[in-house]
C-alpha positions as CSV (number, residue, x, y, z in Angstrom):
1,M,15.0,-26.4,3.4
2,N,17.0,-25.0,6.4
3,Y,17.6,-20.9,6.3
4,A,19.1,-21.1,9.6
5,I,21.5,-17.9,9.9
6,P,25.1,-18.6,10.2
7,R,26.5,-17.2,13.3
8,N,30.0,-17.8,13.2
9,S,32.5,-14.8,12.7
10,L,34.1,-16.7,9.7
11,T,31.1,-17.1,7.6
12,L,29.2,-14.0,8.9
13,V,30.8,-11.5,6.7
14,N,29.7,-13.4,3.4
15,Y,26.1,-12.6,4.5
16,L,25.9,-9.0,5.2
17,V,24.0,-6.8,3.0
18,N,24.1,-3.6,4.6
19,I,20.5,-2.7,4.3
20,N,20.2,-0.5,7.2
21,M,16.9,1.5,8.2
22,K,16.8,5.3,8.0
23,T,17.2,6.3,11.6
24,I,15.8,9.7,12.7
25,S,16.8,10.9,16.1
26,N,14.2,13.1,18.1
27,P,12.0,14.4,15.4
28,S,10.0,17.6,16.4
29,R,6.5,17.1,16.6
30,S,5.7,19.1,13.7
31,K,7.4,16.4,11.9
32,W,5.4,13.4,13.2
33,E,2.5,13.4,10.7
34,K,4.8,13.2,8.0
35,L,6.6,10.3,9.3
36,A,3.5,8.7,10.2
37,T,2.4,8.6,6.3
38,R,2.5,5.4,4.5
39,P,4.0,4.8,1.0
40,M,0.9,5.3,-1.5
41,I,-0.3,4.8,-5.0
42,K,-1.7,8.0,-6.3
43,Q,-5.7,7.6,-5.4
44,Q,-6.6,9.2,-8.8
45,K,-4.9,6.8,-10.8
46,L,-5.9,3.6,-8.6
47,M,-9.5,4.9,-8.7
48,K,-9.6,5.3,-12.3
49,T,-8.2,1.8,-13.2
50,V,-10.8,0.2,-10.7
51,E,-13.5,1.8,-12.1
52,K,-12.6,1.0,-15.7
53,I,-12.6,-2.9,-14.6
54,F,-15.8,-2.6,-12.6
55,Y,-17.5,-1.0,-15.4
56,N,-16.6,-3.8,-18.0
57,I,-17.4,-6.7,-15.2
58,H,-20.9,-5.0,-14.7
59,R,-21.6,-4.9,-18.5
60,K,-19.8,-8.4,-19.4
61,G,-19.9,-10.4,-16.5
62,D,-17.7,-13.8,-16.7
63,K,-16.0,-12.8,-20.0
64,A,-14.6,-9.7,-18.5
65,V,-13.7,-11.2,-15.5
66,L,-11.8,-14.0,-17.4
67,S,-10.0,-11.4,-19.7
68,Y,-8.5,-9.5,-16.7
69,S,-7.5,-12.7,-15.3
70,Q,-5.6,-13.6,-18.6
71,E,-4.0,-10.2,-18.8
72,F,-2.9,-9.9,-15.0
73,D,-2.2,-13.5,-13.5
74,F,-2.6,-16.5,-16.0
75,P,-2.5,-15.9,-19.8
76,N,-4.0,-19.1,-20.7
77,Q,-6.5,-19.6,-18.2
78,D,-9.8,-20.7,-19.9
79,S,-11.9,-21.1,-16.5
80,F,-11.7,-19.6,-13.2
81,I,-13.8,-22.2,-11.4
82,V,-11.7,-24.6,-9.1
83,G,-13.3,-28.0,-9.4
84,E,-14.0,-30.3,-6.3
85,E,-11.4,-32.9,-7.8
86,T,-8.8,-30.3,-7.8
87,I,-9.8,-29.5,-4.1
88,E,-9.8,-32.9,-3.2
89,K,-6.4,-33.7,-4.6
90,S,-4.8,-31.0,-2.6
91,S,-4.9,-33.0,0.5
92,E,-2.1,-35.3,-1.2
93,L,0.2,-32.4,-1.9
94,I,1.0,-30.9,1.4
95,S,2.6,-32.7,4.4
96,E,1.2,-34.4,7.5
97,R,3.2,-31.9,9.4
98,L,1.4,-28.8,7.7
99,K,-2.2,-30.3,8.3
100,Q,-1.2,-31.1,11.8
101,A,0.0,-27.3,12.5
102,I,-3.3,-26.1,10.4
103,D,-5.3,-28.0,12.8
104,V,-3.8,-26.8,16.2
105,A,-4.1,-23.2,14.6
106,S,-7.8,-23.8,13.5
107,K,-8.6,-25.1,16.7
108,N,-7.2,-22.1,18.6
109,I,-8.8,-19.6,16.2
110,E,-12.2,-21.6,16.5
111,R,-11.8,-21.5,20.4
112,F,-11.0,-17.6,20.7
113,H,-13.9,-16.3,18.2
114,K,-16.4,-19.0,19.8
115,S,-15.9,-16.9,22.9
116,Q,-17.1,-14.1,21.4
117,E,-20.7,-15.3,21.0
118,E,-23.1,-13.3,23.3
119,E,-26.0,-14.4,25.1
120,I,-29.3,-12.6,24.4
121,R,-30.2,-9.7,27.2
122,K,-33.4,-8.4,27.4
123,V,-33.7,-5.3,29.4
124,E,-36.9,-3.6,30.5
125,T,-36.1,0.0,29.7
126,A,-39.5,1.4,31.4
127,P,-42.2,-0.2,32.6
128,G,-44.0,-2.4,29.7
129,V,-41.1,-1.9,27.4
130,V,-38.5,-4.6,27.0
131,C,-35.7,-4.2,24.4
132,W,-33.1,-6.7,23.4
133,R,-30.4,-7.6,20.6
134,E,-29.7,-10.3,18.5
135,A,-27.3,-11.5,16.2
136,R,-28.2,-12.9,12.6
137,A,-25.5,-14.0,10.2
138,I,-24.6,-12.1,6.9
139,E,-26.1,-14.8,4.3
140,R,-23.2,-14.8,1.5
141,V,-19.6,-13.4,2.3
142,G,-16.6,-13.2,-0.2
143,I,-13.1,-13.9,0.8
144,Y,-10.3,-12.7,-0.7
145,I,-7.0,-14.8,-0.2
146,P,-3.7,-12.8,-1.8
147,G,-1.7,-15.7,-3.4
148,G,1.6,-15.1,-5.7
149,T,4.9,-15.7,-3.9
150,A,3.1,-15.7,-0.4
151,P,0.0,-17.5,-0.7
152,L,-1.5,-16.7,2.7
153,F,-3.6,-20.1,3.5
154,S,-3.6,-19.0,7.1
155,T,-6.1,-16.1,6.0
156,V,-8.4,-18.8,4.9
157,L,-8.7,-20.1,8.2
158,M,-9.0,-16.8,10.1
159,L,-11.9,-15.7,7.9
160,A,-13.6,-18.9,7.4
161,I,-13.7,-20.2,10.8
162,P,-15.4,-17.2,12.2
163,A,-17.9,-16.9,9.1
164,K,-18.8,-21.0,10.0
165,I,-19.5,-20.3,13.7
166,A,-21.6,-16.9,12.7
167,G,-23.6,-19.4,10.7
168,C,-23.2,-17.7,7.0
169,K,-24.8,-19.7,4.9
170,E,-22.7,-19.3,1.8
171,I,-18.8,-18.9,1.7
172,V,-17.3,-17.7,-1.5
173,L,-13.2,-17.7,-1.8
174,C,-11.5,-16.0,-4.7
175,T,-7.6,-16.1,-4.9
176,P,-5.5,-15.3,-8.1
177,P,-3.7,-18.6,-9.7
178,D,0.2,-18.8,-10.2
179,N,1.9,-18.4,-13.6
180,E,0.9,-21.9,-14.3
181,G,-2.7,-21.5,-13.4
182,N,-2.5,-23.4,-10.3
183,I,-4.0,-22.4,-6.8
184,D,-1.5,-23.3,-4.0
185,P,-2.6,-26.4,-2.4
186,A,-2.6,-25.3,1.2
187,I,-5.1,-22.8,0.1
188,L,-7.3,-25.4,-1.2
189,Y,-6.9,-27.6,1.6
190,S,-7.5,-25.0,4.5
191,A,-10.6,-23.9,2.5
192,K,-11.9,-27.7,2.5
193,Y,-10.8,-28.0,6.1
194,A,-12.8,-24.8,7.1
195,G,-16.2,-25.9,5.1
196,I,-15.7,-23.9,1.5
197,T,-16.7,-25.3,-1.3
198,K,-16.8,-22.6,-4.0
199,I,-13.4,-21.6,-5.0
200,F,-12.5,-19.3,-7.8
201,A,-9.1,-18.8,-9.5
202,L,-9.1,-15.0,-9.4
203,G,-7.2,-12.2,-8.0
204,G,-7.0,-8.6,-7.7
205,I,-9.5,-5.9,-8.9
206,Q,-11.4,-8.7,-10.8
207,A,-11.9,-11.0,-8.0
208,I,-13.6,-8.0,-6.0
209,G,-15.6,-6.9,-8.9
210,A,-16.8,-10.2,-9.7
211,M,-18.2,-10.7,-6.0
212,T,-19.5,-7.1,-5.9
213,F,-21.7,-7.5,-9.0
214,G,-22.1,-11.4,-9.3
215,T,-21.6,-12.7,-12.7
216,D,-23.1,-16.2,-14.2
217,S,-20.5,-18.4,-12.3
218,I,-19.8,-16.0,-9.4
219,P,-22.3,-15.1,-6.7
220,K,-22.7,-11.7,-5.7
221,V,-21.9,-11.4,-1.9
222,D,-23.0,-9.2,0.9
223,K,-19.6,-8.4,2.5
224,I,-16.0,-9.1,1.3
225,F,-13.3,-9.7,3.4
226,G,-9.5,-10.3,3.2
227,P,-6.3,-8.5,3.1
228,G,-4.5,-7.3,-0.6
229,N,-2.1,-4.7,-2.0
230,Q,-3.3,-1.1,-2.8
231,Y,-5.1,-2.0,-5.9
232,V,-7.5,-4.8,-3.8
233,M,-7.8,-2.1,-1.0
234,A,-8.9,0.4,-3.8
235,A,-11.6,-2.0,-5.2
236,K,-13.1,-3.1,-1.9
237,R,-13.6,0.8,-1.0
238,S,-15.4,0.8,-4.5
239,A,-17.3,-2.2,-3.8
240,Q,-19.1,-0.1,-1.0
241,Y,-20.5,2.4,-3.7
242,Y,-22.3,-0.6,-5.1
243,G,-24.0,-1.6,-2.0
244,V,-21.4,-4.4,-0.8
245,A,-20.0,-4.1,2.6
246,I,-16.5,-4.7,3.2
247,D,-14.3,-5.8,6.6
248,M,-12.2,-2.8,6.7
249,P,-9.4,-1.1,4.6
250,A,-6.9,-3.9,4.6
251,G,-4.0,-2.9,2.5
252,P,-0.2,-3.5,2.7
253,S,1.2,-5.2,5.9
254,E,2.7,-3.0,8.6
255,V,4.4,-3.5,12.1
256,L,5.5,-0.9,14.7
257,V,8.1,-2.1,17.5
258,I,8.4,0.1,20.5
259,A,11.7,-1.3,22.1
260,D,13.8,-0.3,25.1
261,E,17.1,-1.5,26.5
262,T,15.4,-4.6,28.0
263,C,14.3,-5.7,24.3
264,N,16.2,-8.8,22.4
265,S,17.5,-7.0,19.4
266,T,17.7,-10.3,17.6
267,F,13.9,-10.8,18.1
268,V,13.2,-7.5,17.2
269,A,14.6,-7.5,13.8
270,A,13.4,-11.0,13.3
271,D,9.9,-9.1,13.9
272,L,10.5,-6.3,11.6
273,L,11.5,-8.5,8.8
274,S,8.5,-10.9,9.3
275,Q,6.6,-8.0,8.2
276,A,9.0,-6.5,5.4
277,E,8.8,-10.0,3.4
278,H,5.2,-9.4,2.9
279,G,5.6,-7.1,0.0
280,P,7.6,-4.4,-1.2
281,D,4.9,-1.8,-0.2
282,S,4.9,-3.1,3.4
283,Q,6.3,-0.7,6.3
284,V,8.0,-1.5,9.2
285,I,8.7,1.0,12.1
286,L,11.1,0.9,15.2
287,L,10.7,3.5,17.6
288,S,13.4,3.1,20.7
289,T,14.7,5.0,23.5
290,S,18.2,3.6,23.1
291,K,20.5,4.4,20.1
292,K,22.6,1.4,21.1
293,V,19.3,-0.7,20.6
294,I,18.7,0.9,17.1
295,K,22.3,-0.1,16.1
296,A,21.8,-3.6,17.1
297,V,18.7,-4.0,15.5
298,N,20.1,-2.7,12.3
299,R,23.0,-5.0,12.4
300,E,20.7,-8.1,13.1
301,I,18.7,-6.8,10.3
302,D,21.6,-7.2,8.0
303,I,22.4,-10.7,9.2
304,Q,18.9,-12.2,8.8
305,L,18.0,-10.8,5.7
306,A,20.8,-12.1,4.0
307,A,19.6,-15.6,4.7
308,L,16.0,-15.1,3.8
309,P,14.5,-16.6,0.7
310,R,12.6,-13.2,0.2
311,Q,15.2,-10.7,0.9
312,D,14.9,-8.7,-2.1
313,I,11.2,-8.2,-1.5
314,A,12.0,-7.1,2.4
315,A,14.7,-5.0,1.3
316,Q,12.4,-3.1,-0.9
317,A,10.2,-2.8,2.1
318,L,12.9,-1.5,4.4
319,K,13.6,1.4,2.0
320,N,10.2,2.6,3.1
321,S,10.8,1.9,6.8
322,R,12.3,3.8,9.5
323,C,14.2,3.8,13.1
324,I,13.0,6.6,15.4
325,F,14.7,7.5,18.5
326,F,12.7,9.3,21.1
327,R,13.8,10.4,24.7
328,D,11.0,8.2,26.5
329,I,8.6,5.8,26.2
330,S,5.8,8.1,26.4
331,E,6.9,9.8,23.4
332,C,7.1,6.2,21.6
333,I,3.4,5.6,22.6
334,E,2.1,9.0,21.7
335,F,3.7,8.7,18.1
336,S,2.4,4.9,17.8
337,N,-1.1,6.2,18.5
338,L,-0.7,8.9,15.6
339,Y,0.6,6.1,13.3
340,A,-2.2,3.4,14.3
341,P,-0.3,0.4,13.4
342,E,-1.8,-2.8,12.1
343,H,0.4,-4.6,14.5
344,L,2.2,-3.1,17.4
345,I,4.9,-5.3,19.5
346,L,6.0,-3.5,22.7
347,A,9.6,-5.1,23.2
348,V,9.6,-3.1,26.6
349,E,10.0,-3.5,30.5
350,N,6.5,-4.0,32.1
351,P,4.5,-4.3,28.7
352,A,1.4,-4.8,30.2
353,L,1.6,-1.3,31.9
354,V,2.6,0.4,29.2
355,S,0.1,-1.1,26.8
356,R,-2.7,0.8,29.1
357,D,-1.8,4.0,27.0
358,V,-2.1,2.2,23.7
359,T,-5.3,3.7,21.8
360,N,-5.0,2.9,18.2
361,A,-3.6,-0.4,17.1
362,G,-5.1,-3.3,15.3
363,S,-3.5,-5.9,17.4
364,V,-0.9,-5.7,20.6
365,F,1.8,-8.2,21.3
366,L,3.2,-7.9,24.7
367,G,7.1,-8.4,25.7
368,N,9.9,-10.2,24.2
369,W,8.3,-13.5,23.7
370,S,5.0,-12.4,22.0
371,C,6.2,-12.6,18.1
372,E,3.8,-11.2,15.6
373,S,3.9,-14.5,13.5
374,A,2.3,-16.2,16.5
375,G,-0.8,-13.8,16.1
376,D,-0.4,-14.6,12.0
377,Y,-0.9,-18.0,12.3
378,A,-1.9,-19.8,15.6
379,S,-2.5,-18.1,18.9
380,G,-6.2,-17.5,17.9
381,P,-7.0,-13.9,17.6
382,N,-7.7,-12.9,13.7
383,H,-4.9,-11.4,11.7
384,T,-7.2,-9.6,9.4
385,L,-6.4,-6.1,10.6
386,P,-7.1,-2.4,9.6
387,T,-3.8,-1.0,8.2
388,S,-2.9,2.7,6.7
389,G,-3.8,4.5,10.1
390,F,-7.5,3.1,9.9
391,A,-6.7,1.4,13.3
392,K,-8.2,4.6,14.6
393,S,-11.2,4.0,13.6
394,Y,-11.5,0.2,12.8
395,S,-11.1,-3.0,14.6
396,G,-9.8,-6.2,13.5
397,V,-12.0,-9.0,11.8
398,S,-13.9,-10.7,14.8
399,L,-17.0,-12.8,15.0
400,D,-19.4,-9.6,14.9
401,S,-17.6,-8.8,11.4
402,F,-19.9,-11.8,9.9
403,V,-23.4,-10.8,11.9
404,K,-25.7,-7.9,11.8
405,K,-26.8,-6.9,15.3
406,I,-30.9,-6.7,14.9
407,T,-32.7,-5.0,17.8
408,F,-35.9,-5.9,18.9
409,Q,-38.6,-4.3,21.3
410,Q,-42.1,-5.3,22.5
411,L,-44.6,-2.9,24.4
412,D,-47.6,-3.5,26.2
413,E,-50.1,-1.3,27.2
414,Q,-48.3,-0.1,30.4
415,G,-45.4,0.5,28.0
416,I,-47.6,2.7,26.0
417,L,-48.7,4.8,29.1
418,S,-45.1,4.6,30.4
419,I,-43.3,6.6,27.3
420,G,-46.3,7.8,25.1
421,G,-46.5,11.3,26.5
422,A,-42.5,11.5,25.5
423,V,-43.0,10.1,22.2
424,E,-46.0,12.5,21.6
425,T,-44.2,15.3,22.6
426,M,-40.9,14.8,20.8
427,A,-43.0,14.0,17.9
428,E,-44.7,17.1,17.7
429,A,-41.6,19.4,18.3
430,E,-40.3,17.7,15.0
431,Q,-43.2,18.4,13.4
432,L,-44.1,14.6,12.3
433,Y,-47.5,14.5,13.0
434,A,-48.1,10.9,11.8
435,H,-45.4,9.6,14.1
436,K,-47.1,11.5,17.0
437,N,-50.7,10.0,16.0
438,A,-49.4,6.3,15.9
439,M,-48.9,6.8,19.6
440,T,-51.8,9.1,20.3
441,L,-54.2,6.3,18.9
442,R,-52.6,3.6,21.1
443,V,-52.3,5.9,24.1
444,G,-56.1,6.5,23.6
445,A,-57.0,2.9,23.1
446,V,-55.3,1.9,26.3
447,T,-57.1,4.9,28.2
448,D,-60.6,4.0,26.8
449,K,-59.9,0.3,27.8
450,Q,-59.1,1.2,31.3
451,I,-62.2,3.4,31.6
452,K,-64.2,0.6,30.5
453,Q,-62.9,-1.9,32.9
454,T,-63.5,0.9,35.7
455,D,-66.8,1.2,34.6
456,I,-67.3,-2.4,35.0
457,I,-66.0,-2.6,38.2
458,D,-68.1,0.0,39.4
459,A,-71.2,-1.8,37.9
460,D,-70.2,-5.2,39.5
461,E,-69.9,-3.5,43.0
462,E,-72.9,-1.7,42.8
463,I,-74.7,-5.2,41.9
C-alpha cells in the first residue's frame, strides 16, 4: 500500500490533524531536569506485578507461563513452542523483496560486528610477568523480540548475528503471539536466517520470567537481550536479582533531534514520527536554535502524521513529547547530554564538529541525510540501545555484549622475584597473611634454587 503524503494545496487541508508538540522557549536550568524526565508507570506497581508473575513461574513452570500467555496475549494458546514446520513455512509468507532487504541488512550488520573482534595482546607488565585477555562466548543467551502491531524482526538480526559471531552455543528467542496465536513470518524467517532454532510464542513479563528460571520447555539462559515496554524492562531488571544478566535497561523508544536553520524540516518531522510510531509511551524531543524551524517541523508533523497508518499511536506519543528553543547549539548539546537520548540526530551545520561535545547518547546520526531509520535497519551498527537516560552509563549492544573477557597471567621465576616483594608487603598491610605466605613460599623456593645453582657453579669452577 502506498502511504505517500499528498502535497498539493487542494488535498492538504483534509489531511491536517493539528497535533502540535508542546513548545518551550529558553527554559531556565532549574527546569532542565524536569524537562528531561520520561513518562513512567509507577515503579512500585510495576515491580509488584513482576514479582507476582516471577514467583508463580518459579513454582509452576510451564503451567504458569502458558496461563499468563493466555491471559495477556492469545486466550486459546495451548503451546508456546514454535515448531520447525511453522518456521520453515515462514519463507513462503514473505516477499522476495523483503528477503533481499534482510540479506542486505544482515551483511552490513555482520560486517560491522565482525570488525569488533579483537586480537589477543600479551603484555609483560614486569620481567617474567605476562598478562593477556581472551574473549569467551556466553554459552546460552535469550532474545526478546516485541511483536504486536510492530513485529521487530530487524531486532532478531541485530541480536542473533553478533551472538553467532561471538560463538554463543545456544540462542533462545521469545516473541509474543498475535491475537490469533501466530508469530509474524518475518520474525520467523529472520530467526531462521540468523541461525536460531528454539523459538517460543511468549511475550511480556512471562517470557522474561521463563528465560530467567527455565522450565521443562524453555531453557534458563545466562543473559537476556532485547527491547520492550516498561513491563518488559522491569522484568529484565528483576532477572538480575536471580542471577541472569541483561544487555541494558531498554524500554520505550526515544529520539532527540538538534536542528538549526540548515536542517530540512520535512526530514526532521519524519525522524520524530519514526520514533513516535513505536508506541504511545515513546518520546521524541526537538531542540532548535530557530523558532522558525520549530514551527515548520510542527506543521510537517501534522501533514505527515495524517498519512501514517499508526497515527493514533504516534499522536499519543507526541503528547509526551516537546520542542525546546535554545539560544545556541552549545545549550542544545548540554541539554541533550543531560537527557542522554537513545538516538541523537544532529541536523545542524558541521555535525561532525558538533558531535565532539556529545558525551551521552546511544547512537548518533550526523547531518540531514543520516536518518535514524537507517540505523534501525541496514547501516550496520546495533539498534538495541540504552533508553530512559541510561546512555549516561550504558553502551548499545555490540559483539562485546555476547562475550566475557577472561584475563590470564603467567609468572616464571623471574616474575616471582620482580613483584614478590610488593605482593608480600601489600598483603601484610591488609593483614591477609595467607596471601603473603603464598608468595613468600615461592620467593623462598626461587631463592633456594638460585643458591643451589650458584653452589654448583662454584664447585665446578673449583674442580
